[in-house]
PQR file with spaces between the fields and no chain letter, atoms N, CA, C, O and H, PARSE charges and radii, in Angstrom:
ATOM       1  N    MET     1      -4.654  314.049  142.829 -0.4000 1.5000
ATOM       2  CA   MET     1      -5.996  313.555  143.036 -0.0000 2.0000
ATOM       3  C    MET     1      -5.919  312.251  143.802  0.5500 1.7000
ATOM       4  O    MET     1      -5.236  311.323  143.368 -0.5500 1.4000
ATOM       5  N    SER     2      -6.600  312.160  144.927 -0.4000 1.5000
ATOM       6  CA   SER     2      -6.613  310.947  145.728 -0.0000 2.0000
ATOM       7  C    SER     2      -7.971  310.299  145.616  0.5500 1.7000
ATOM       8  O    SER     2      -8.987  310.960  145.402 -0.5500 1.4000
ATOM       9  H    SER     2      -7.155  312.913  145.279  0.4000 1.0000
ATOM      10  N    GLU     3      -7.963  308.979  145.769 -0.4000 1.5000
ATOM      11  CA   GLU     3      -9.237  308.269  145.736 -0.0000 2.0000
ATOM      12  C    GLU     3      -9.196  307.123  146.719  0.5500 1.7000
ATOM      13  O    GLU     3      -8.128  306.595  147.029 -0.5500 1.4000
ATOM      14  H    GLU     3      -7.138  308.442  145.943  0.4000 1.0000
ATOM      15  N    SER     4     -10.347  306.744  147.203 -0.4000 1.5000
ATOM      16  CA   SER     4     -10.434  305.627  148.130 -0.0000 2.0000
ATOM      17  C    SER     4     -10.314  304.329  147.354  0.5500 1.7000
ATOM      18  O    SER     4     -10.702  304.259  146.188 -0.5500 1.4000
ATOM      19  H    SER     4     -11.214  307.172  146.951  0.4000 1.0000
ATOM      20  N    THR     5      -9.774  303.298  148.000 -0.4000 1.5000
ATOM      21  CA   THR     5      -9.642  302.005  147.346 -0.0000 2.0000
ATOM      22  C    THR     5     -10.799  301.100  147.748  0.5500 1.7000
ATOM      23  O    THR     5     -10.620  299.886  147.841 -0.5500 1.4000
ATOM      24  H    THR     5      -9.458  303.355  148.947  0.4000 1.0000
ATOM      25  N    GLY     6     -11.932  301.638  147.977 -0.4000 1.5000
ATOM      26  CA   GLY     6     -13.139  300.902  148.287 -0.0000 2.0000
ATOM      27  C    GLY     6     -13.242  300.575  149.755  0.5500 1.7000
ATOM      28  O    GLY     6     -12.193  300.033  150.102 -0.5500 1.4000
ATOM      29  H    GLY     6     -12.077  302.625  147.901  0.4000 1.0000
ATOM      30  N    GLY     7     -13.976  300.676  150.614 -0.4000 1.5000
ATOM      31  CA   GLY     7     -14.202  300.378  151.984 -0.0000 2.0000
ATOM      32  C    GLY     7     -12.996  300.385  152.936  0.5500 1.7000
ATOM      33  O    GLY     7     -13.174  300.098  154.120 -0.5500 1.4000
ATOM      34  H    GLY     7     -14.828  301.117  150.332  0.4000 1.0000
ATOM      35  N    THR     8     -11.798  300.695  152.478 -0.4000 1.5000
ATOM      36  CA   THR     8     -10.648  300.730  153.379 -0.0000 2.0000
ATOM      37  C    THR     8     -10.239  302.161  153.657  0.5500 1.7000
ATOM      38  O    THR     8     -10.778  303.100  153.069 -0.5500 1.4000
ATOM      39  H    THR     8     -11.654  300.928  151.516  0.4000 1.0000
ATOM      40  N    ASP     9      -9.286  302.320  154.552 -0.4000 1.5000
ATOM      41  CA   ASP     9      -8.772  303.649  154.861 -0.0000 2.0000
ATOM      42  C    ASP     9      -7.561  304.010  154.001  0.5500 1.7000
ATOM      43  O    ASP     9      -6.966  305.071  154.191 -0.5500 1.4000
ATOM      44  H    ASP     9      -8.849  301.558  155.030  0.4000 1.0000
ATOM      45  N    THR    10      -7.196  303.155  153.074 -0.4000 1.5000
ATOM      46  CA   THR    10      -6.034  303.399  152.226 -0.0000 2.0000
ATOM      47  C    THR    10      -6.386  304.353  151.098  0.5500 1.7000
ATOM      48  O    THR    10      -7.425  304.217  150.453 -0.5500 1.4000
ATOM      49  H    THR    10      -7.680  302.293  152.920  0.4000 1.0000
ATOM      50  N    LEU    11      -5.506  305.323  150.867 -0.4000 1.5000
ATOM      51  CA   LEU    11      -5.681  306.255  149.769 -0.0000 2.0000
ATOM      52  C    LEU    11      -4.548  306.078  148.777  0.5500 1.7000
ATOM      53  O    LEU    11      -3.410  305.833  149.177 -0.5500 1.4000
ATOM      54  H    LEU    11      -4.661  305.434  151.391  0.4000 1.0000
ATOM      55  N    ILE    12      -4.833  306.195  147.515 -0.4000 1.5000
ATOM      56  CA   ILE    12      -3.827  306.158  146.466 -0.0000 2.0000
ATOM      57  C    ILE    12      -3.766  307.537  145.852  0.5500 1.7000
ATOM      58  O    ILE    12      -4.775  308.049  145.368 -0.5500 1.4000
ATOM      59  H    ILE    12      -5.757  306.394  147.190  0.4000 1.0000
ATOM      60  N    ASP    13      -2.607  308.136  145.867 -0.4000 1.5000
ATOM      61  CA   ASP    13      -2.431  309.464  145.274 -0.0000 2.0000
ATOM      62  C    ASP    13      -2.046  309.269  143.814  0.5500 1.7000
ATOM      63  O    ASP    13      -0.892  308.964  143.512 -0.5500 1.4000
ATOM      64  H    ASP    13      -1.787  307.720  146.261  0.4000 1.0000
ATOM      65  N    ARG    14      -2.977  309.438  142.929 -0.4000 1.5000
ATOM      66  CA   ARG    14      -2.759  309.204  141.502 -0.0000 2.0000
ATOM      67  C    ARG    14      -1.732  310.165  140.901  0.5500 1.7000
ATOM      68  O    ARG    14      -1.086  309.831  139.908 -0.5500 1.4000
ATOM      69  H    ARG    14      -3.914  309.686  143.174  0.4000 1.0000
ATOM      70  N    ASP    15      -1.573  311.354  141.489 -0.4000 1.5000
ATOM      71  CA   ASP    15      -0.608  312.315  140.962 -0.0000 2.0000
ATOM      72  C    ASP    15       0.829  311.889  141.259  0.5500 1.7000
ATOM      73  O    ASP    15       1.744  312.278  140.533 -0.5500 1.4000
ATOM      74  H    ASP    15      -2.097  311.626  142.296  0.4000 1.0000
ATOM      75  N    LEU    16       1.046  311.094  142.316 -0.4000 1.5000
ATOM      76  CA   LEU    16       2.387  310.685  142.691 -0.0000 2.0000
ATOM      77  C    LEU    16       2.738  309.278  142.218  0.5500 1.7000
ATOM      78  O    LEU    16       3.914  308.915  142.202 -0.5500 1.4000
ATOM      79  H    LEU    16       0.302  310.778  142.906  0.4000 1.0000
ATOM      80  N    ALA    17       1.754  308.490  141.837 -0.4000 1.5000
ATOM      81  CA   ALA    17       2.017  307.128  141.386 -0.0000 2.0000
ATOM      82  C    ALA    17       2.729  307.161  140.040  0.5500 1.7000
ATOM      83  O    ALA    17       2.372  307.962  139.176 -0.5500 1.4000
ATOM      84  H    ALA    17       0.799  308.785  141.851  0.4000 1.0000
ATOM      85  N    PRO    18       3.741  306.297  139.844 -0.5600 1.5000
ATOM      86  CA   PRO    18       4.431  306.279  138.554  0.2800 2.0000
ATOM      87  C    PRO    18       3.481  305.900  137.426  0.5500 1.7000
ATOM      88  O    PRO    18       2.539  305.134  137.625 -0.5500 1.4000
ATOM      89  N    ALA    19       3.737  306.442  136.249 -0.4000 1.5000
ATOM      90  CA   ALA    19       2.888  306.156  135.091 -0.0000 2.0000
ATOM      91  C    ALA    19       2.945  304.675  134.758  0.5500 1.7000
ATOM      92  O    ALA    19       1.937  304.082  134.373 -0.5500 1.4000
ATOM      93  H    ALA    19       4.502  307.065  136.087  0.4000 1.0000
ATOM      94  N    ASP    20       4.098  304.088  134.901 -0.4000 1.5000
ATOM      95  CA   ASP    20       4.280  302.676  134.593 -0.0000 2.0000
ATOM      96  C    ASP    20       5.321  302.140  135.569  0.5500 1.7000
ATOM      97  O    ASP    20       6.465  302.593  135.542 -0.5500 1.4000
ATOM      98  H    ASP    20       4.917  304.570  135.213  0.4000 1.0000
ATOM      99  N    PRO    21       4.961  301.187  136.430 -0.5600 1.5000
ATOM     100  CA   PRO    21       5.910  300.691  137.414  0.2800 2.0000
ATOM     101  C    PRO    21       7.193  300.126  136.796  0.5500 1.7000
ATOM     102  O    PRO    21       8.205  300.026  137.489 -0.5500 1.4000
ATOM     103  N    GLY    22       7.176  299.762  135.533 -0.4000 1.5000
ATOM     104  CA   GLY    22       8.356  299.216  134.871 -0.0000 2.0000
ATOM     105  C    GLY    22       9.222  300.257  134.204  0.5500 1.7000
ATOM     106  O    GLY    22      10.151  299.907  133.477 -0.5500 1.4000
ATOM     107  H    GLY    22       6.353  299.843  134.970  0.4000 1.0000
ATOM     108  N    ASP    23       8.942  301.550  134.435 -0.4000 1.5000
ATOM     109  CA   ASP    23       9.713  302.603  133.779 -0.0000 2.0000
ATOM     110  C    ASP    23      11.205  302.509  134.066  0.5500 1.7000
ATOM     111  O    ASP    23      12.011  302.846  133.198 -0.5500 1.4000
ATOM     112  H    ASP    23       8.188  301.835  135.027  0.4000 1.0000
ATOM     113  N    HIS    24      11.603  302.056  135.270 -0.4000 1.5000
ATOM     114  CA   HIS    24      13.022  301.948  135.598 -0.0000 2.0000
ATOM     115  C    HIS    24      13.733  300.951  134.688  0.5500 1.7000
ATOM     116  O    HIS    24      14.945  301.050  134.493 -0.5500 1.4000
ATOM     117  H    HIS    24      10.948  301.782  135.975  0.4000 1.0000
ATOM     118  N    ASP    25      13.001  300.002  134.134 -0.4000 1.5000
ATOM     119  CA   ASP    25      13.608  299.005  133.257 -0.0000 2.0000
ATOM     120  C    ASP    25      13.927  299.563  131.876  0.5500 1.7000
ATOM     121  O    ASP    25      14.596  298.899  131.085 -0.5500 1.4000
ATOM     122  H    ASP    25      12.017  299.922  134.292  0.4000 1.0000
ATOM     123  N    ARG    26      13.471  300.740  131.582 -0.4000 1.5000
ATOM     124  CA   ARG    26      13.675  301.338  130.267 -0.0000 2.0000
ATOM     125  C    ARG    26      14.858  302.303  130.239  0.5500 1.7000
ATOM     126  O    ARG    26      15.073  302.996  129.245 -0.5500 1.4000
ATOM     127  H    ARG    26      12.928  301.279  132.225  0.4000 1.0000
ATOM     128  N    PHE    27      15.620  302.350  131.321 -0.4000 1.5000
ATOM     129  CA   PHE    27      16.728  303.286  131.441 -0.0000 2.0000
ATOM     130  C    PHE    27      18.020  302.577  131.808  0.5500 1.7000
ATOM     131  O    PHE    27      18.012  301.469  132.343 -0.5500 1.4000
ATOM     132  H    PHE    27      15.445  301.788  132.129  0.4000 1.0000
ATOM     133  N    SER    28      19.131  303.242  131.509 -0.4000 1.5000
ATOM     134  CA   SER    28      20.430  302.868  132.065 -0.0000 2.0000
ATOM     135  C    SER    28      20.549  303.603  133.391  0.5500 1.7000
ATOM     136  O    SER    28      20.031  304.709  133.545 -0.5500 1.4000
ATOM     137  H    SER    28      19.138  304.142  131.075  0.4000 1.0000
ATOM     138  N    HIS    29      21.236  302.981  134.353 -0.4000 1.5000
ATOM     139  CA   HIS    29      21.328  303.555  135.688 -0.0000 2.0000
ATOM     140  C    HIS    29      22.782  303.690  136.117  0.5500 1.7000
ATOM     141  O    HIS    29      23.647  302.942  135.662 -0.5500 1.4000
ATOM     142  H    HIS    29      21.657  302.082  134.228  0.4000 1.0000
ATOM     143  N    TYR    30      23.043  304.660  137.004 -0.4000 1.5000
ATOM     144  CA   TYR    30      24.358  304.806  137.612 -0.0000 2.0000
ATOM     145  C    TYR    30      24.466  303.824  138.774  0.5500 1.7000
ATOM     146  O    TYR    30      23.582  303.746  139.628 -0.5500 1.4000
ATOM     147  H    TYR    30      22.340  305.268  137.373  0.4000 1.0000
ATOM     148  N    VAL    31      25.576  303.073  138.786 -0.4000 1.5000
ATOM     149  CA   VAL    31      25.865  302.093  139.834 -0.0000 2.0000
ATOM     150  C    VAL    31      27.324  302.280  140.228  0.5500 1.7000
ATOM     151  O    VAL    31      28.138  302.682  139.395 -0.5500 1.4000
ATOM     152  H    VAL    31      26.294  303.137  138.092  0.4000 1.0000
ATOM     153  N    LYS    32      27.672  301.997  141.481 -0.4000 1.5000
ATOM     154  CA   LYS    32      29.072  302.064  141.902 -0.0000 2.0000
ATOM     155  C    LYS    32      29.901  301.114  141.042  0.5500 1.7000
ATOM     156  O    LYS    32      29.518  299.964  140.825 -0.5500 1.4000
ATOM     157  H    LYS    32      27.011  301.670  142.157  0.4000 1.0000
ATOM     158  N    LYS    33      31.040  301.604  140.555 -0.4000 1.5000
ATOM     159  CA   LYS    33      31.896  300.803  139.666 -0.0000 2.0000
ATOM     160  C    LYS    33      32.328  299.492  140.307  0.5500 1.7000
ATOM     161  O    LYS    33      32.396  298.468  139.628 -0.5500 1.4000
ATOM     162  H    LYS    33      31.352  302.538  140.731  0.4000 1.0000
ATOM     163  N    ASP    34      32.616  299.507  141.590 -0.4000 1.5000
ATOM     164  CA   ASP    34      33.097  298.286  142.242 -0.0000 2.0000
ATOM     165  C    ASP    34      32.005  297.230  142.419  0.5500 1.7000
ATOM     166  O    ASP    34      32.307  296.116  142.849 -0.5500 1.4000
ATOM     167  H    ASP    34      32.561  300.339  142.142  0.4000 1.0000
ATOM     168  N    GLU    35      30.757  297.543  142.104 -0.4000 1.5000
ATOM     169  CA   GLU    35      29.665  296.571  142.188 -0.0000 2.0000
ATOM     170  C    GLU    35      29.375  295.908  140.841  0.5500 1.7000
ATOM     171  O    GLU    35      28.717  294.869  140.789 -0.5500 1.4000
ATOM     172  H    GLU    35      30.512  298.448  141.755  0.4000 1.0000
ATOM     173  N    VAL    36      29.862  296.505  139.757 -0.4000 1.5000
ATOM     174  CA   VAL    36      29.512  296.011  138.427 -0.0000 2.0000
ATOM     175  C    VAL    36      30.125  294.649  138.142  0.5500 1.7000
ATOM     176  O    VAL    36      29.417  293.735  137.719 -0.5500 1.4000
ATOM     177  H    VAL    36      30.396  297.350  139.800  0.4000 1.0000
ATOM     178  N    MET    37      31.428  294.492  138.364 -0.4000 1.5000
ATOM     179  CA   MET    37      32.093  293.227  138.040 -0.0000 2.0000
ATOM     180  C    MET    37      31.572  292.062  138.883  0.5500 1.7000
ATOM     181  O    MET    37      31.267  291.010  138.322 -0.5500 1.4000
ATOM     182  H    MET    37      32.003  295.235  138.707  0.4000 1.0000
ATOM     183  N    PRO    38      31.454  292.206  140.220 -0.5600 1.5000
ATOM     184  CA   PRO    38      30.887  291.087  140.996  0.2800 2.0000
ATOM     185  C    PRO    38      29.476  290.717  140.544  0.5500 1.7000
ATOM     186  O    PRO    38      29.103  289.543  140.554 -0.5500 1.4000
ATOM     187  N    SER    39      28.700  291.713  140.152 -0.4000 1.5000
ATOM     188  CA   SER    39      27.349  291.424  139.671 -0.0000 2.0000
ATOM     189  C    SER    39      27.398  290.609  138.387  0.5500 1.7000
ATOM     190  O    SER    39      26.632  289.662  138.211 -0.5500 1.4000
ATOM     191  H    SER    39      29.002  292.666  140.144  0.4000 1.0000
ATOM     192  N    ALA    40      28.310  290.988  137.489 -0.4000 1.5000
ATOM     193  CA   ALA    40      28.434  290.272  136.213 -0.0000 2.0000
ATOM     194  C    ALA    40      28.919  288.838  136.432  0.5500 1.7000
ATOM     195  O    ALA    40      28.472  287.922  135.742 -0.5500 1.4000
ATOM     196  H    ALA    40      28.932  291.757  137.632  0.4000 1.0000
ATOM     197  N    ILE    41      29.820  288.640  137.377 -0.4000 1.5000
ATOM     198  CA   ILE    41      30.391  287.309  137.616 -0.0000 2.0000
ATOM     199  C    ILE    41      29.454  286.429  138.438  0.5500 1.7000
ATOM     200  O    ILE    41      29.211  285.274  138.090 -0.5500 1.4000
ATOM     201  H    ILE    41      30.183  289.384  137.938  0.4000 1.0000
ATOM     202  N    ASN    42      28.935  286.981  139.525 -0.4000 1.5000
ATOM     203  CA   ASN    42      28.150  286.189  140.478 -0.0000 2.0000
ATOM     204  C    ASN    42      26.644  286.316  140.313  0.5500 1.7000
ATOM     205  O    ASN    42      25.890  285.544  140.905 -0.5500 1.4000
ATOM     206  H    ASN    42      29.133  287.920  139.808  0.4000 1.0000
ATOM     207  N    GLY    43      26.195  287.286  139.511 -0.4000 1.5000
ATOM     208  CA   GLY    43      24.761  287.497  139.353 -0.0000 2.0000
ATOM     209  C    GLY    43      24.128  288.148  140.562  0.5500 1.7000
ATOM     210  O    GLY    43      22.928  288.000  140.793 -0.5500 1.4000
ATOM     211  H    GLY    43      26.807  287.913  139.029  0.4000 1.0000
ATOM     212  N    THR    44      24.931  288.874  141.345 -0.4000 1.5000
ATOM     213  CA   THR    44      24.388  289.546  142.527 -0.0000 2.0000
ATOM     214  C    THR    44      23.732  290.867  142.131  0.5500 1.7000
ATOM     215  O    THR    44      24.201  291.539  141.213 -0.5500 1.4000
ATOM     216  H    THR    44      25.906  288.994  141.157  0.4000 1.0000
ATOM     217  N    PRO    45      22.671  291.238  142.803 -0.5600 1.5000
ATOM     218  CA   PRO    45      21.985  292.500  142.480  0.2800 2.0000
ATOM     219  C    PRO    45      22.830  293.715  142.847  0.5500 1.7000
ATOM     220  O    PRO    45      23.683  293.659  143.732 -0.5500 1.4000
ATOM     221  N    VAL    46      22.572  294.805  142.150 -0.4000 1.5000
ATOM     222  CA   VAL    46      23.203  296.091  142.422 -0.0000 2.0000
ATOM     223  C    VAL    46      22.105  297.101  142.718  0.5500 1.7000
ATOM     224  O    VAL    46      20.941  296.891  142.377 -0.5500 1.4000
ATOM     225  H    VAL    46      21.879  294.851  141.431  0.4000 1.0000
ATOM     226  N    ARG    47      22.500  298.224  143.371 -0.4000 1.5000
ATOM     227  CA   ARG    47      21.539  299.289  143.654 -0.0000 2.0000
ATOM     228  C    ARG    47      21.976  300.536  142.900  0.5500 1.7000
ATOM     229  O    ARG    47      23.106  301.001  143.049 -0.5500 1.4000
ATOM     230  H    ARG    47      23.446  298.395  143.648  0.4000 1.0000
ATOM     231  N    ALA    48      21.072  301.071  142.090 -0.4000 1.5000
ATOM     232  CA   ALA    48      21.340  302.297  141.349 -0.0000 2.0000
ATOM     233  C    ALA    48      21.187  303.495  142.279  0.5500 1.7000
ATOM     234  O    ALA    48      20.609  303.384  143.361 -0.5500 1.4000
ATOM     235  H    ALA    48      20.155  300.693  141.969  0.4000 1.0000
ATOM     236  N    LEU    49      21.707  304.634  141.849 -0.4000 1.5000
ATOM     237  CA   LEU    49      21.566  305.855  142.648 -0.0000 2.0000
ATOM     238  C    LEU    49      20.108  306.181  142.930  0.5500 1.7000
ATOM     239  O    LEU    49      19.788  306.725  143.987 -0.5500 1.4000
ATOM     240  H    LEU    49      22.176  304.725  140.971  0.4000 1.0000
ATOM     241  N    CYS    50      19.219  305.854  141.992 -0.4000 1.5000
ATOM     242  CA   CYS    50      17.799  306.158  142.157 -0.0000 2.0000
ATOM     243  C    CYS    50      17.087  305.167  143.078  0.5500 1.7000
ATOM     244  O    CYS    50      15.925  305.368  143.430 -0.5500 1.4000
ATOM     245  H    CYS    50      19.480  305.413  141.133  0.4000 1.0000
ATOM     246  N    GLY    51      17.787  304.091  143.470 -0.4000 1.5000
ATOM     247  CA   GLY    51      17.193  303.110  144.372 -0.0000 2.0000
ATOM     248  C    GLY    51      16.788  301.808  143.718  0.5500 1.7000
ATOM     249  O    GLY    51      16.472  300.847  144.420 -0.5500 1.4000
ATOM     250  H    GLY    51      18.731  303.927  143.184  0.4000 1.0000
ATOM     251  N    LYS    52      16.788  301.742  142.398 -0.4000 1.5000
ATOM     252  CA   LYS    52      16.416  300.499  141.709 -0.0000 2.0000
ATOM     253  C    LYS    52      17.423  299.416  142.054  0.5500 1.7000
ATOM     254  O    LYS    52      18.630  299.658  142.020 -0.5500 1.4000
ATOM     255  H    LYS    52      17.044  302.523  141.828  0.4000 1.0000
ATOM     256  N    ILE    53      16.940  298.222  142.388 -0.4000 1.5000
ATOM     257  CA   ILE    53      17.784  297.072  142.674 -0.0000 2.0000
ATOM     258  C    ILE    53      17.485  296.016  141.617  0.5500 1.7000
ATOM     259  O    ILE    53      16.330  295.650  141.403 -0.5500 1.4000
ATOM     260  H    ILE    53      15.960  298.025  142.415  0.4000 1.0000
ATOM     261  N    TRP    54      18.536  295.529  140.958 -0.4000 1.5000
ATOM     262  CA   TRP    54      18.367  294.531  139.909 -0.0000 2.0000
ATOM     263  C    TRP    54      19.710  293.909  139.575  0.5500 1.7000
ATOM     264  O    TRP    54      20.757  294.388  140.009 -0.5500 1.4000
ATOM     265  H    TRP    54      19.474  295.827  141.132  0.4000 1.0000
ATOM     266  N    VAL    55      19.667  292.829  138.795 -0.4000 1.5000
ATOM     267  CA   VAL    55      20.877  292.208  138.276 -0.0000 2.0000
ATOM     268  C    VAL    55      21.012  292.669  136.830  0.5500 1.7000
ATOM     269  O    VAL    55      20.211  292.278  135.981 -0.5500 1.4000
ATOM     270  H    VAL    55      18.816  292.439  138.442  0.4000 1.0000
ATOM     271  N    PRO    56      22.018  293.498  136.538 -0.5600 1.5000
ATOM     272  CA   PRO    56      22.184  294.006  135.168  0.2800 2.0000
ATOM     273  C    PRO    56      22.432  292.853  134.196  0.5500 1.7000
ATOM     274  O    PRO    56      23.254  291.971  134.445 -0.5500 1.4000
ATOM     275  N    ASN    57      21.704  292.885  133.090 -0.4000 1.5000
ATOM     276  CA   ASN    57      21.906  291.858  132.073 -0.0000 2.0000
ATOM     277  C    ASN    57      21.677  292.399  130.662  0.5500 1.7000
ATOM     278  O    ASN    57      21.566  291.624  129.712 -0.5500 1.4000
ATOM     279  H    ASN    57      21.037  293.602  132.888  0.4000 1.0000
ATOM     280  N    ARG    58      21.608  293.700  130.523 -0.4000 1.5000
ATOM     281  CA   ARG    58      21.398  294.323  129.217 -0.0000 2.0000
ATOM     282  C    ARG    58      22.495  295.334  128.943  0.5500 1.7000
ATOM     283  O    ARG    58      23.140  295.829  129.867 -0.5500 1.4000
ATOM     284  H    ARG    58      21.699  294.330  131.295  0.4000 1.0000
ATOM     285  N    ASP    59      22.702  295.633  127.688 -0.4000 1.5000
ATOM     286  CA   ASP    59      23.693  296.622  127.288 -0.0000 2.0000
ATOM     287  C    ASP    59      23.171  298.015  127.637  0.5500 1.7000
ATOM     288  O    ASP    59      22.190  298.457  127.040 -0.5500 1.4000
ATOM     289  H    ASP    59      22.178  295.231  126.937  0.4000 1.0000
ATOM     290  N    PRO    60      23.795  298.723  128.585 -0.5600 1.5000
ATOM     291  CA   PRO    60      23.293  300.033  128.993  0.2800 2.0000
ATOM     292  C    PRO    60      23.379  301.079  127.883  0.5500 1.7000
ATOM     293  O    PRO    60      22.694  302.100  127.944 -0.5500 1.4000
ATOM     294  N    GLU    61      24.205  300.837  126.880 -0.4000 1.5000
ATOM     295  CA   GLU    61      24.332  301.787  125.771 -0.0000 2.0000
ATOM     296  C    GLU    61      23.055  301.866  124.929  0.5500 1.7000
ATOM     297  O    GLU    61      22.869  302.821  124.175 -0.5500 1.4000
ATOM     298  H    GLU    61      24.761  300.008  126.830  0.4000 1.0000
ATOM     299  N    LYS    62      22.184  300.877  125.051 -0.4000 1.5000
ATOM     300  CA   LYS    62      20.964  300.820  124.237 -0.0000 2.0000
ATOM     301  C    LYS    62      19.783  301.563  124.863  0.5500 1.7000
ATOM     302  O    LYS    62      18.703  301.620  124.274 -0.5500 1.4000
ATOM     303  H    LYS    62      22.335  300.100  125.663  0.4000 1.0000
ATOM     304  N    PHE    63      19.986  302.134  126.057 -0.4000 1.5000
ATOM     305  CA   PHE    63      18.884  302.771  126.771 -0.0000 2.0000
ATOM     306  C    PHE    63      19.261  304.188  127.173  0.5500 1.7000
ATOM     307  O    PHE    63      20.440  304.470  127.386 -0.5500 1.4000
ATOM     308  H    PHE    63      20.863  302.087  126.535  0.4000 1.0000
ATOM     309  N    PRO    64      18.293  305.082  127.281 -0.5600 1.5000
ATOM     310  CA   PRO    64      18.586  306.442  127.760  0.2800 2.0000
ATOM     311  C    PRO    64      18.913  306.409  129.257  0.5500 1.7000
ATOM     312  O    PRO    64      18.533  305.480  129.969 -0.5500 1.4000
ATOM     313  N    MET    65      19.616  307.429  129.710 -0.4000 1.5000
ATOM     314  CA   MET    65      19.999  307.520  131.119 -0.0000 2.0000
ATOM     315  C    MET    65      18.779  307.809  131.989  0.5500 1.7000
ATOM     316  O    MET    65      17.924  308.621  131.635 -0.5500 1.4000
ATOM     317  H    MET    65      19.925  308.183  129.131  0.4000 1.0000
ATOM     318  N    CYS    66      18.715  307.140  133.115 -0.4000 1.5000
ATOM     319  CA   CYS    66      17.651  307.368  134.094 -0.0000 2.0000
ATOM     320  C    CYS    66      17.729  308.824  134.565  0.5500 1.7000
ATOM     321  O    CYS    66      18.777  309.245  135.054 -0.5500 1.4000
ATOM     322  H    CYS    66      19.409  306.481  133.403  0.4000 1.0000
ATOM     323  N    PRO    67      16.662  309.594  134.434 -0.5600 1.5000
ATOM     324  CA   PRO    67      16.712  311.000  134.848  0.2800 2.0000
ATOM     325  C    PRO    67      16.960  311.167  136.348  0.5500 1.7000
ATOM     326  O    PRO    67      17.614  312.127  136.756 -0.5500 1.4000
ATOM     327  N    GLU    68      16.453  310.256  137.170 -0.4000 1.5000
ATOM     328  CA   GLU    68      16.685  310.352  138.619 -0.0000 2.0000
ATOM     329  C    GLU    68      18.152  310.097  138.943  0.5500 1.7000
ATOM     330  O    GLU    68      18.748  310.826  139.736 -0.5500 1.4000
ATOM     331  H    GLU    68      15.922  309.477  136.839  0.4000 1.0000
ATOM     332  N    CYS    69      18.737  309.066  138.336 -0.4000 1.5000
ATOM     333  CA   CYS    69      20.158  308.775  138.558 -0.0000 2.0000
ATOM     334  C    CYS    69      21.016  309.947  138.102  0.5500 1.7000
ATOM     335  O    CYS    69      21.952  310.342  138.797 -0.5500 1.4000
ATOM     336  H    CYS    69      18.252  308.473  137.692  0.4000 1.0000
ATOM     337  N    LYS    70      20.703  310.500  136.943 -0.4000 1.5000
ATOM     338  CA   LYS    70      21.490  311.608  136.403 -0.0000 2.0000
ATOM     339  C    LYS    70      21.434  312.813  137.325  0.5500 1.7000
ATOM     340  O    LYS    70      22.456  313.451  137.579 -0.5500 1.4000
ATOM     341  H    LYS    70      19.942  310.179  136.378  0.4000 1.0000
ATOM     342  N    GLU    71      20.251  313.128  137.826 -0.4000 1.5000
ATOM     343  CA   GLU    71      20.090  314.268  138.728 -0.0000 2.0000
ATOM     344  C    GLU    71      20.913  314.070  140.005  0.5500 1.7000
ATOM     345  O    GLU    71      21.580  314.996  140.466 -0.5500 1.4000
ATOM     346  H    GLU    71      19.421  312.609  137.619  0.4000 1.0000
ATOM     347  N    ILE    72      20.864  312.868  140.571 -0.4000 1.5000
ATOM     348  CA   ILE    72      21.616  312.573  141.783 -0.0000 2.0000
ATOM     349  C    ILE    72      23.111  312.621  141.498  0.5500 1.7000
ATOM     350  O    ILE    72      23.872  313.200  142.273 -0.5500 1.4000
ATOM     351  H    ILE    72      20.322  312.116  140.197  0.4000 1.0000
ATOM     352  N    TYR    73      23.535  312.019  140.397 -0.4000 1.5000
ATOM     353  CA   TYR    73      24.951  312.008  140.018 -0.0000 2.0000
ATOM     354  C    TYR    73      25.477  313.425  139.832  0.5500 1.7000
ATOM     355  O    TYR    73      26.537  313.773  140.351 -0.5500 1.4000
ATOM     356  H    TYR    73      22.917  311.548  139.768  0.4000 1.0000
ATOM     357  N    ASP    74      24.733  314.242  139.091 -0.4000 1.5000
ATOM     358  CA   ASP    74      25.146  315.637  138.864 -0.0000 2.0000
ATOM     359  C    ASP    74      25.264  316.398  140.172  0.5500 1.7000
ATOM     360  O    ASP    74      26.186  317.198  140.336 -0.5500 1.4000
ATOM     361  H    ASP    74      23.871  313.959  138.670  0.4000 1.0000
ATOM     362  N    ALA    75      24.353  316.168  141.105 -0.4000 1.5000
ATOM     363  CA   ALA    75      24.405  316.850  142.398 -0.0000 2.0000
ATOM     364  C    ALA    75      25.631  316.390  143.204  0.5500 1.7000
ATOM     365  O    ALA    75      26.255  317.194  143.897 -0.5500 1.4000
ATOM     366  H    ALA    75      23.605  315.518  140.972  0.4000 1.0000
ATOM     367  N    LEU    76      25.973  315.101  143.112 -0.4000 1.5000
ATOM     368  CA   LEU    76      27.140  314.590  143.819 -0.0000 2.0000
ATOM     369  C    LEU    76      28.443  315.147  143.233  0.5500 1.7000
ATOM     370  O    LEU    76      29.410  315.369  143.960 -0.5500 1.4000
ATOM     371  H    LEU    76      25.466  314.448  142.550  0.4000 1.0000
ATOM     372  N    MET    77      28.460  315.369  141.929 -0.4000 1.5000
ATOM     373  CA   MET    77      29.655  315.842  141.257 -0.0000 2.0000
ATOM     374  C    MET    77      29.843  317.358  141.383  0.5500 1.7000
ATOM     375  O    MET    77      30.931  317.877  141.132 -0.5500 1.4000
ATOM     376  H    MET    77      27.674  315.189  141.338  0.4000 1.0000
ATOM     377  N    ALA    78      28.783  318.058  141.772 -0.4000 1.5000
ATOM     378  CA   ALA    78      28.840  319.533  141.885 -0.0000 2.0000
ATOM     379  C    ALA    78      29.634  319.972  143.089  0.5500 1.7000
ATOM     380  O    ALA    78      29.779  321.171  143.329 -0.5500 1.4000
ATOM     381  H    ALA    78      27.899  317.637  141.976  0.4000 1.0000
């Protein structure tokens, strides 16, 4: 379902918009192993397989796996 954003030509597709923009923060993500240690030491951001960019600072064991990362990882391993 698309709707106008009021007097502009921009359309927002409500069916494709994420339910919550912060959903990526609720998951553990796959990241290249060689990026993890420099990120931990220097605080540099990493990019997950799903595209999320952030500086890891939480225990990934406490969160479920990102379904997008898992799907991409499984396809790469196949």
